[in-house]
C-alpha positions, 0 to 999 in steps of 0.5 A: 366451305359448307353447303345448306340444303332445304328440300321439299318433296318437289324441289331441293335448294342448295346454297354453298358458302365459304367464310360466311359468303354465298359463292354458289347455288343451284336447285334439283328435284326434291330429296324426300327419301319416302319417294325418291330412290338413292340411285335417282338422287345420285343421277340428279347430283351427277347432272349438277355442274355446280355440285360436281365442281365443289364436291371435294371442297365442301367440308360440311353439309346441312340437309333439311328434307321432307320425309327425313322424319325417322332415323332410318330415313335420315341414315338412308339419305346421309349414306346416299349423299356421302357416296357423292360428297366423299370429303364432307361431314353430312347432317340430315334432319327433316324439313320442320327442323330446318323451318324451326331454325330458320324462323326461331334461331335459338328462341322457343316458338311455334313454327308452321310449314305451309309449302308443298306439304304442311306441318306444325311443331313447337321448337324448344330452342334446341329442336322441334318436339315430336307430333302426329301432324305429318300425315303426307299429301293423301291423309294430311297436308291441309293448306299446302300446295298439294292440298290447294291443287286437289281443291282446284282440280275437284272444282274444275272437274265438278264444274264449280269454277266461275266461267272466267276462271274455268276458261283460264284454267282450260287454256293454261292446262288443257287437261281432261278428266281421264288425264287428271285421274291418271296423273293422280291415281296411276302415275308416280309423284302425284304430289308434284302434279298437285303442287304444280297448280299453285301458280294458278292461285298466284296468278289469280289471287285477286279473284274472290273465288280463289281468295275463298278457297285459300281462306278455307284452306288456311282455316282447315290448317288452323283447326288441324295444326295450329290451334291445337299446338297453341293450346299445348304451348300458350303464349309462344310466338307463331312463325310460318315458313314455306312457299304458300305462306310466303305467297299469300301472307296477307290472307294467312294473317287475315285468317289467323287474326279471325282465330285470335292469332298473331303471326310474328314472322313469315319466311318464304324461303328458309334456306337463306336464314339457315345459310346465315345461321350455319355460316356463323 
């Protein structure tokens, strides 16, 4: 019996399989070791009946988590999980590693993440090669749900939203300036707050103003991540993974085409491909 985990900063998805068949699944808050303490992870694990029921029977756990981008962070998360799953062999890698496996399996390619955060890497068929792109939600994450959240909040506070969108936004969120600034600058897990506005984009994706924001965000991603990576590795297939890419595939392909880029695949939820890969 194995478990595969794919975790952004906001949510961790768990899939449990036996002899290649999915037998259980659940989700919990993200495992990002940069933001979440070990005791918090353990508290969340102990709330999940599914994981409690299978803890002693799972023999291998493959974890791909945002923030697990150094040996120290991976060791920290491995030890935390091992104290709960006492009979499991646990392997922890960062989310870009999981995205690369899900998109490419064992072929080479360029893999972009557009989820709660954003990143890009060249996969050499064995592992993603290191880069300097992963700067987090403050300095980076262009094109991600964090980034889109920042843009819609700025436009809302600066009264740039069209009247019909402004009315919808106020009705849905009922937020004032002081509340927004407090959530962003004073409370913890600001990136979760910023990512929560992705639903507003999804619900209003036919509006030309929303489309323009999304297109500009994707162009910023292309300029910052993808075009430099293609310059380093010309001729490679290009794949995308993540909830933002998966919810706006047509807009992403449109912006890519304007930059002379063909996208070979877009995977909204990579965990299913990862489960298939490690089950077989």
